[in-house]
C-alpha positions in Angstrom: 26.3 -19.6 -7.1 26.7 -16.2 -5.6 27.1 -14.5 -9.0 24.2 -16.4 -10.5 22.1 -15.1 -7.7 23.4 -11.6 -8.3 22.5 -11.9 -12.0 19.0 -12.9 -11.2 18.7 -10.2 -8.5 20.0 -7.4 -10.8 18.2 -8.0 -14.1 15.0 -9.8 -13.0 12.2 -9.4 -10.6 12.2 -13.0 -9.7 12.5 -13.5 -5.9 16.2 -14.2 -5.6 17.4 -11.0 -4.0 21.0 -9.9 -3.7 23.5 -11.5 -1.3 24.5 -9.6 1.9 28.2 -9.9 1.0 27.9 -7.6 -2.1 31.2 -6.2 -3.2 32.0 -3.3 -5.7 32.3 -4.8 -9.2 30.0 -7.8 -8.5 27.6 -6.7 -11.2 30.3 -7.2 -13.7 31.6 -10.4 -12.2 28.0 -11.8 -12.4 27.7 -10.9 -16.1 28.9 -14.3 -17.3 25.5 -15.5 -16.2 23.5 -12.7 -17.9 22.8 -14.7 -21.1 21.5 -17.7 -19.1 19.3 -15.4 -17.0 18.1 -13.8 -20.2 17.3 -17.3 -21.6 15.2 -18.0 -18.5 13.4 -14.7 -18.9 12.8 -15.6 -22.5 11.6 -19.1 -21.7 9.0 -17.8 -19.2 7.9 -15.1 -21.7 7.6 -17.8 -24.4 5.4 -19.9 -22.1 3.2 -16.8 -21.5 3.0 -16.2 -25.2 1.9 -19.8 -25.9 -0.7 -19.7 -23.2 -2.1 -16.4 -24.3 -2.4 -17.6 -27.9 -4.7 -20.4 -26.7 -7.2 -17.9 -25.3 -6.8 -14.6 -27.1 -6.3 -13.2 -30.6 -2.7 -12.7 -31.7 -2.9 -9.0 -31.0 -4.1 -9.3 -27.5 -1.7 -12.2 -26.9 1.2 -10.1 -28.1 0.4 -7.3 -25.6 0.0 -9.7 -22.8 3.3 -11.4 -23.6 5.0 -8.0 -23.7 3.5 -7.2 -20.3 4.9 -10.4 -18.8 8.3 -9.7 -20.3 8.4 -6.2 -18.8 7.2 -7.5 -15.4 10.0 -10.1 -15.4 12.7 -7.5 -15.9 11.0 -4.8 -13.9 11.1 -2.3 -16.8 14.8 -1.8 -15.9 16.0 -1.5 -19.5 13.0 0.6 -20.6 14.0 3.3 -18.1 17.5 3.4 -19.7 16.0 3.6 -23.2 13.9 6.6 -22.3 16.7 8.4 -20.6 19.0 7.8 -23.6 16.4 9.1 -26.0 16.1 12.2 -24.0 19.8 12.7 -23.5 21.5 11.3 -26.6 19.2 13.0 -29.0 19.4 16.5 -27.4 21.3 19.2 -29.3 23.7 20.2 -26.6 27.1 19.3 -25.0 28.1 15.8 -23.8 28.1 17.1 -20.2 24.5 18.5 -20.5 23.4 15.2 -22.2 24.6 13.3 -19.2 22.7 15.6 -16.9 19.5 15.1 -18.9 20.0 11.3 -18.8 20.3 11.5 -15.0 17.1 13.5 -14.6 14.3 11.2 -13.5 11.7 13.2 -15.5 10.5 11.8 -18.8 11.0 14.2 -21.8 9.4 14.3 -25.2 12.1 12.2 -26.9 12.1 9.7 -24.1 8.3 9.3 -24.3 8.3 8.9 -28.1 11.2 6.4 -28.0 9.6 4.4 -25.3 6.2 4.3 -27.1 7.8 3.3 -30.4 9.8 0.5 -29.0 6.9 -0.9 -27.0 4.6 -0.7 -30.1 7.2 -2.4 -32.3 7.7 -5.2 -29.7 3.9 -5.7 -29.3 3.4 -5.7 -33.0 6.3 -8.2 -33.6 5.1 -10.5 -30.9 1.6 -10.4 -32.3 2.9 -11.3 -35.8 5.1 -14.3 -34.7 4.2 -17.5 -36.4 3.8 -20.5 -34.0 7.1 -21.9 -35.3 8.9 -18.6 -34.7 8.2 -18.3 -31.0 11.6 -19.5 -29.9 12.9 -16.1 -31.2 11.7 -14.8 -27.9 14.4 -16.8 -26.2 17.1 -15.6 -28.5 16.0 -12.0 -28.1 16.2 -12.2 -24.3 19.5 -14.0 -24.2 21.4 -12.4 -27.0 20.5 -8.9 -25.8 22.0 -9.5 -22.4 25.1 -11.0 -24.0 25.6 -7.7 -25.9 26.1 -6.0 -22.5 29.4 -7.9 -22.1 31.4 -6.4 -25.0 29.7 -3.1 -24.4 31.2 -3.1 -20.9 34.7 -2.6 -22.4 33.7 0.8 -23.9 34.9 4.0 -22.2 32.7 4.9 -19.2 31.0 8.3 -19.6 30.0 8.7 -16.0 32.4 7.4 -13.3 30.8 6.0 -10.2 27.5 4.9 -11.7 26.1 1.4 -12.2 27.8 1.2 -15.6 31.2 1.9 -14.0 30.6 -0.8 -11.3 29.7 -3.2 -14.1 32.8 -2.5 -16.1 35.1 -2.8 -13.1 34.2 -6.4 -12.5 33.9 -7.5 -16.1 36.5 -9.9 -17.5 37.4 -10.4 -21.2 36.9 -14.2 -21.0 33.3 -13.6 -20.1 32.5 -12.5 -23.7 33.4 -15.9 -25.2 32.0 -17.9 -22.3 28.7 -16.0 -22.3 28.4 -16.3 -26.1 27.8 -20.1 -26.0 24.1 -20.0 -25.2 22.8 -17.2 -27.4 25.0 -18.0 -30.4 24.4 -21.7 -30.0 20.6 -21.0 -29.9 20.9 -18.8 -33.0 22.6 -21.7 -34.9 19.9 -24.1 -33.8 17.2 -21.8 -35.1 18.7 -21.9 -38.5 18.8 -19.0 -41.0 16.2 -17.1 -39.1 18.3 -17.2 -36.0 21.4 -16.1 -37.8 19.7 -13.2 -39.6 18.2 -12.0 -36.3 21.6 -12.2 -34.6 23.2 -10.2 -37.4 20.4 -7.6 -37.1 20.9 -7.4 -33.3 24.6 -7.0 -33.6 24.3 -4.2 -36.1 21.8 -2.4 -33.9 24.2 -2.9 -30.9 27.0 -1.3 -32.9 24.7 1.6 -33.8 23.7 2.2 -30.2 27.3 2.1 -29.0 28.5 4.4 -31.8 25.8 6.9 -30.9 26.7 6.8 -27.2 30.4 7.2 -28.0 29.8 10.2 -30.3 27.3 11.9 -28.1 28.6 11.3 -24.5 32.1 9.9 -25.2 31.2 6.5 -23.8 28.6 4.3 -22.1 26.5 4.5 -18.9 24.0 2.2 -17.2 21.3 3.9 -19.3 23.1 3.0 -22.5 23.2 -0.6 -21.4 19.4 -0.5 -20.9 18.9 1.0 -24.4 21.2 -1.6 -25.8 19.1 -4.4 -24.4 15.8 -2.9 -25.6 17.0 -2.2 -29.2 18.6 -5.6 -29.7 15.6 -7.4 -28.4 13.4 -5.4 -30.8 15.7 -6.2 -33.7 15.5 -10.0 -33.1 11.7 -9.9 -32.7 11.3 -7.9 -35.9 13.3 -10.4 -37.9 11.4 -13.3 -36.5 8.1 -11.6 -37.3 9.2 -11.3 -40.9 9.8 -15.0 -41.2 12.9 -14.5 -43.3 14.2 -17.8 -44.5 
């Protein structure tokens, strides 16, 4: 259960903490559990959404739900999204883009990207039909599974969190970790399958952008990947495509 605890400790704010016997590469070795942890994040967020709808209007309930979602993940992936918007969209060299992404200051592109994603998520959550709420679980689980295949991309910044993740990752984790999110997508019917397809297309787009702009991936790219794929799933569920 060491790696399950590491997964909770790394990608949630739930009070699990990290074990004292942490070893390099453990973030990758724990990745098999990421979709399950994502499912739990999604489940708690779904409960918050259901409770908020009993008290508030859909718009307010959507904002409250998003707030809970961010609190459960500590805003970890949003930080990566903002850094990537600042760095990947800059008209400069790959080396300079990596420097920009490492800078803790928020730039114009980062602020705009962060605001747009938050607005899209809040709007999608506010628009979910009662029967479509389980899309929250799929969004949280599938997005974290997407980290597994992404970990086999070239690493753009050696020595960072992304490099540690990649060093412990194993090919078999991709198939093992897919059971939960893809099984859930099938159970959710056509809506789940369309949302999964949309998320995978967006994941490919994010990774292609990273490969062309900085020659690989970083921890920030992983954060952007989670945010973009979550948003894609929520938007499809908000449409109610059948």
